[in-house]
C-alpha positions in Angstrom: 13.2 -15.0 50.1 13.3 -15.3 46.3 13.2 -11.9 44.6 13.0 -10.9 40.9 13.9 -7.6 39.4 12.7 -6.9 35.9 15.0 -4.5 34.1 18.6 -3.6 34.7 18.3 0.2 34.7 18.5 3.0 37.2 15.7 1.7 39.5 16.9 -1.8 39.6 20.5 -0.6 40.2 19.2 1.5 43.1 17.5 -1.5 44.6 20.7 -3.6 44.3 23.0 -0.8 45.5 23.0 -1.9 49.1 21.5 -5.4 48.6 23.1 -8.3 50.4 22.1 -11.8 51.7 19.2 -12.0 49.4 18.3 -14.5 46.6 17.9 -12.0 43.7 17.5 -12.6 39.9 17.6 -9.8 37.4 15.8 -10.3 34.1 17.0 -7.9 31.3 15.8 -7.9 27.7 19.2 -6.8 26.3 21.4 -9.6 25.2 24.2 -8.7 27.6 25.5 -5.9 29.9 27.4 -4.4 27.0 24.1 -3.9 25.1 22.1 -2.9 28.2 21.8 0.8 28.9 20.1 3.2 31.4 17.2 4.8 29.4 19.0 3.8 26.2 21.1 6.4 24.5 18.5 8.9 25.8 20.0 9.0 29.2 23.2 10.8 28.4 24.4 10.4 32.0 22.6 13.6 33.0 22.2 13.7 36.8 20.7 16.6 38.8 20.1 17.6 42.4 16.8 19.5 42.8 13.7 19.8 44.9 11.7 21.0 41.9 11.9 18.3 39.3 12.5 14.6 38.6 9.5 13.0 40.1 6.5 13.2 42.4 7.8 11.4 45.5 8.4 14.0 48.3 10.7 11.5 50.1 13.1 11.9 47.2 12.4 15.5 46.1 13.3 17.0 49.5 16.0 14.5 50.3 18.9 16.5 48.8 21.5 14.4 50.6 20.2 11.2 49.0 20.3 12.9 45.6 23.9 14.0 46.1 24.8 10.5 47.3 23.5 9.1 44.0 25.5 11.5 41.9 28.6 10.4 43.8 27.7 6.8 43.3 27.4 7.2 39.5 30.6 9.3 39.4 32.6 6.7 41.3 31.6 3.7 39.3 32.0 5.5 36.0 35.5 6.7 37.0 34.4 10.2 36.0 34.5 13.7 37.3 31.2 15.1 36.0 30.9 18.2 33.9 28.8 20.8 35.6 27.8 24.5 35.5 30.2 27.1 37.1 27.6 28.7 39.4 24.2 28.3 41.0 21.2 30.1 39.5 21.4 33.7 40.4 18.6 36.2 41.0 19.4 38.3 37.9 19.0 35.2 35.6 15.7 34.3 37.3 14.4 37.8 36.9 15.3 37.8 33.2 13.3 34.6 32.5 10.5 35.7 34.8 10.0 39.0 32.9 9.2 37.0 29.7 6.9 34.6 31.4 9.3 31.7 32.1 9.9 29.8 35.2 13.6 28.8 35.6 13.8 25.5 37.5 16.3 25.3 40.4 18.7 22.4 39.8 22.4 21.6 39.9 23.3 19.4 36.9 26.1 16.8 36.7 26.9 15.4 33.3 28.7 12.0 33.1 28.2 11.4 29.3 26.8 8.5 27.2 30.3 7.0 26.9 31.0 7.1 30.6 27.5 5.7 31.5 28.5 2.5 29.7 31.6 2.3 31.9 29.3 2.7 34.9 27.1 -0.2 33.8 29.9 -2.6 33.3 31.6 -1.7 36.6 28.4 -1.9 38.7 27.4 -5.2 37.0 30.8 -6.8 38.0 30.2 -5.6 41.5 26.7 -7.1 41.7 27.9 -10.4 40.2 30.6 -10.6 43.0 27.8 -10.3 45.5 26.0 -13.3 44.1 23.2 -11.6 42.2 22.1 -13.6 39.3 21.4 -12.1 35.8 19.3 -13.5 32.9 20.0 -11.5 29.8 18.0 -11.7 26.6 14.9 -12.3 28.7 11.7 -10.5 27.8 9.0 -10.8 30.4 5.7 -11.2 28.7 3.3 -11.9 31.6 2.9 -11.5 35.3 0.4 -13.2 37.5 -0.4 -12.4 41.1 -0.9 -15.5 43.2 -1.8 -15.9 46.9 1.8 -15.8 48.2 4.0 -15.4 45.1 4.2 -13.9 41.6 4.4 -16.0 38.4 6.7 -14.7 35.8 6.5 -15.8 32.1 9.4 -14.7 29.9 10.9 -15.5 26.5 14.6 -16.2 25.9 16.1 -17.6 22.7 12.6 -18.2 21.3 11.7 -20.4 24.2 9.1 -19.7 26.9 9.9 -20.1 30.6 7.9 -19.8 33.8 9.3 -19.1 37.3 7.8 -18.2 40.7 9.1 -15.5 43.1 8.1 -14.3 46.6 8.5 -10.7 45.5 8.8 -9.1 42.1 10.0 -5.5 41.4 9.2 -4.2 38.0 11.9 -1.7 36.9 11.5 -1.5 33.2 11.6 2.3 32.8 9.3 4.2 30.4 10.4 1.9 27.6 8.5 -1.0 29.2 5.1 0.2 28.2 3.9 -3.1 26.9 4.4 -4.9 30.2 2.8 -2.1 32.2 -0.2 -2.0 29.8 -0.6 -5.8 30.1 -0.5 -5.7 34.0 -2.9 -2.7 34.2 -5.4 -4.4 31.9 -5.2 -7.6 33.8 -5.6 -5.9 37.2 -7.4 -2.5 36.5 -7.3 -1.6 40.2 -3.5 -1.4 40.0 -3.8 1.7 37.8 -4.0 5.2 39.5 -3.6 7.6 36.6 -3.1 7.6 32.8 -3.8 10.8 31.0 -0.6 12.6 29.9 1.9 12.6 27.0 4.5 15.2 25.9 4.8 16.1 22.2 7.4 18.3 20.6 10.7 18.7 18.7 14.4 18.7 19.2 16.0 22.1 18.6 19.6 22.5 17.4 21.6 25.6 17.2 25.3 26.8 17.4 26.9 26.6 20.8 27.8 30.3 20.9 24.1 31.3 20.9 23.6 29.7 24.4 27.2 29.6 25.5 26.7 31.8 28.5 23.9 29.7 29.8 25.7 26.5 29.1 28.8 27.6 31.0 26.8 28.9 34.0 24.3 26.1 34.4 25.3 23.3 32.0 21.5 22.7 31.5 18.9 25.4 31.6 15.5 24.0 32.3 12.5 26.3 31.9 8.7 26.1 31.8 6.2 28.4 30.0 2.4 28.6 30.0 1.4 29.4 26.4 -1.6 31.6 25.7 -3.7 28.6 24.6 -3.2 27.0 28.1 -0.6 24.4 27.1 2.5 23.9 29.3 5.8 24.1 27.3 9.2 23.1 28.7 12.8 22.5 27.7 14.3 19.1 28.4 17.7 17.4 28.1 19.9 20.3 27.0 23.2 18.9 25.5 26.0 21.5 25.1 28.3 20.5 22.2 26.1 17.4 21.8 24.5 15.3 19.1 21.0 14.7 17.9 20.1 11.0 17.6 17.1 8.8 16.9 15.4 6.4 19.2 14.3 3.3 17.4 11.2 1.5 18.7 9.7 -1.6 17.1 7.0 0.3 15.3 8.3 3.9 15.1 11.3 6.2 15.3 11.6 9.3 17.5 14.3 11.9 17.9 16.4 12.7 21.0 19.8 14.1 21.9 22.8 13.2 24.0 26.4 14.2 24.6 29.7 12.5 25.3 32.1 13.2 28.1 35.0 13.5 25.6 33.8 13.8 22.0 32.2 17.2 21.3 30.3 18.9 18.4 29.9 22.7 17.8 26.1 22.6 18.4 23.8 22.6 21.3 20.5 20.7 21.2 17.5 20.5 23.5 13.9 19.4 23.4 10.9 21.7 23.4 8.0 19.6 24.7 4.3 20.5 25.0 2.3 18.6 27.7 -1.1 17.2 26.5 -3.4 16.1 29.3 -6.6 14.3 28.4 -9.9 13.7 30.1 -12.5 10.9 30.0 -13.5 9.0 28.0 -10.1 9.1 26.3 -7.6 6.9 28.1 -4.7 6.2 25.7 -2.3 9.1 25.7 0.6 6.9 24.8 -1.3 5.6 21.8 -2.0 9.2 20.7 1.7 10.0 21.0 2.6 7.0 19.0 0.1 7.9 16.3 1.7 11.4 15.9 5.2 9.9 15.7 4.2 7.2 13.1 2.6 9.9 11.0 5.9 11.8 10.9 7.7 8.5 10.0 5.2 8.0 7.1 5.9 11.4 5.7 9.6 10.9 6.1 9.3 7.8 3.9 9.9 5.1 6.6 12.0 4.9 9.7 13.3 8.4 9.6 12.5 11.7 11.3 11.7 15.1 9.8 14.1 18.1 9.8 13.0 21.6 9.2 14.5 25.1 9.8 12.7 27.3 12.3 12.2 29.9 9.6 10.3 27.5 7.4 8.4 26.1 10.4 7.0 29.6 11.1 6.1 30.1 7.5 4.4 26.7 7.3 6.4 25.5 4.3 8.6 22.5 3.6 12.4 23.0 4.1 14.3 22.1 0.9 17.8 23.3 1.9 19.8 24.1 5.0 22.0 27.1 5.5 24.3 28.3 8.3 23.6 25.5 10.8 24.5 21.9 10.0 22.9 18.8 11.5 24.7 16.5 13.9 22.2 13.7 13.1 23.4 11.3 10.4 21.9 12.4 7.0 20.5 8.9 6.4 18.2 9.2 9.5 16.2 12.3 8.4 14.5 14.0 5.5 13.9 17.7 5.0 10.2 18.3 5.4 7.4 20.2 7.2 6.5 19.4 10.8 3.3 21.5 10.4 1.8 18.5 8.6 2.3 16.3 11.7 2.0 18.4 14.9 -1.4 19.5 16.0 -2.1 23.2 15.5 -2.2 23.9 19.3 1.2 22.3 19.7 2.7 24.3 16.8 1.3 27.5 18.3 2.6 26.8 21.7 6.2 26.0 20.4 6.3 29.1 18.3 5.1 31.4 21.1 7.6 29.8 23.4 10.5 30.5 21.1 9.5 34.0 20.3 9.2 34.8 24.0 12.6 33.2 24.6 14.2 35.6 22.1 13.7 38.3 24.8 16.0 36.4 27.1 18.4 34.6 24.7 18.9 37.0 21.7 19.3 35.0 18.4 17.5 31.9 19.6 14.9 32.4 16.8 17.3 32.6 13.9 15.6 31.2 10.9 18.4 28.8 10.2 18.2 26.9 13.5 17.0 23.3 13.2 13.9 21.5 14.4 13.7 17.7 14.4 10.5 15.8 14.9 8.9 14.1 16.5 10.2 14.0 20.0 7.8 12.4 22.5 7.9 11.6 26.2 5.6 8.9 27.2 4.5 9.2 30.8 4.2 5.8 32.5 0.8 5.1 34.0 0.9 5.8 37.7 0.8 2.4 39.5 -0.6 1.5 42.9 2.2 -0.1 44.9 -0.3 -0.9 47.7 -2.3 -3.2 45.4 -0.1 -6.2 46.0 2.3 -7.0 48.8 4.4 -9.1 46.4 4.4 -7.0 43.2 6.0 -3.5 43.2 6.8 -1.0 40.5 9.9 1.1 40.9 11.5 3.9 38.9 10.0 5.6 35.8 7.7 2.7 35.0 5.9 3.4 38.3 4.8 6.8 37.0 6.3 8.5 40.0 9.8 9.3 38.8 11.2 10.8 35.6 15.0 10.9 35.9 18.0 8.7 36.6 18.5 10.2 40.1 14.9 9.8 41.2 14.5 6.3 39.7 17.7 5.2 41.4 16.5 6.7 44.7 13.1 4.9 44.3 15.0 1.6 44.1 17.0 2.4 47.2 13.9 3.3 49.2 12.0 0.2 48.2 15.0 -2.0 49.2 15.1 -0.3 52.6 11.3 -0.9 53.0 11.9 -4.6 52.3 14.7 -4.8 54.8 12.6 -3.2 57.5 9.9 -5.8 56.8 
């Protein structure tokens, strides 16, 4: 059986983890394994074990042993003992958040780090090559066609176009593979199950000492809040002693954060995201998110993001100078500006209410000098129907059913086991 995996990320690695005696070719758009990355610099090597977050597949959510196995797998091949919180979530902490309207998500976090994640990729790649798995780097898949008993793949490499045929194809391009997912879902509309959500928000940066207790206890605190206007607000990707970075797409630039296992800053950063769910006839939430991001880039004068203090954000005026908290993002990647000119009013209201309520639990969080970068956006992949074709499957975050390294890896493992069972 001839098998193709499109994308060398978490889901593809999960599929390959136990693979043997199969003719497998991996197509990866990056030029080599040293340029490849799991979720880009966004990933940060943040792993967690939880029955409350990470995806929608119950066979993963409630399989805690599988999640722990994946944490051990990444730790082993990155030669790393992960950073983690000192204790489990206790009842007093849950009560404190509950009193102010927050839901504290139960999870145990393990941080490998952006630097160590690259070590993992190189080590696991060498392992797969030893097993005879073939890799085609610098290959961008531009079309897929479902035939009677095979799948036709068209890809570009070195400005040349190639066509190959496979018995089974597993698409594992992550959330960054939106174009390929859009192409397939337009060609085969029945393959699409759902497409109506996008998260918009900002990256918040403040001194470590403000959230030091939470960082030490949990490593990452993940909370959800229902704003008075009905919008769901959540924190995402907390990075103790971390760094704010930009994510560069072909047509726009967003903001994100990460942290290293060794190199540290004196600031903590995390995302505050507001979920926007649309109804018919609108069916392009990713296009809406991209529009908001590009508007921010235009106001920033090009491929940059906007930086504003929280005090100025609340007042609705442009930030012209910083004081007390200094950015970890390179100064050539942002301009001082006003995020109120970009974010919808409902989103601004939800973020402000979220932070003001959080002040009751974390005193000092709403200090006027704290920093807000925008725009941060999380594109939800369309939910794909894996029962549509026997020969074409979608695994990991691009399937729309997972939203984390652990769950994407687990999805790949599960699909491999299904294949072996026949």
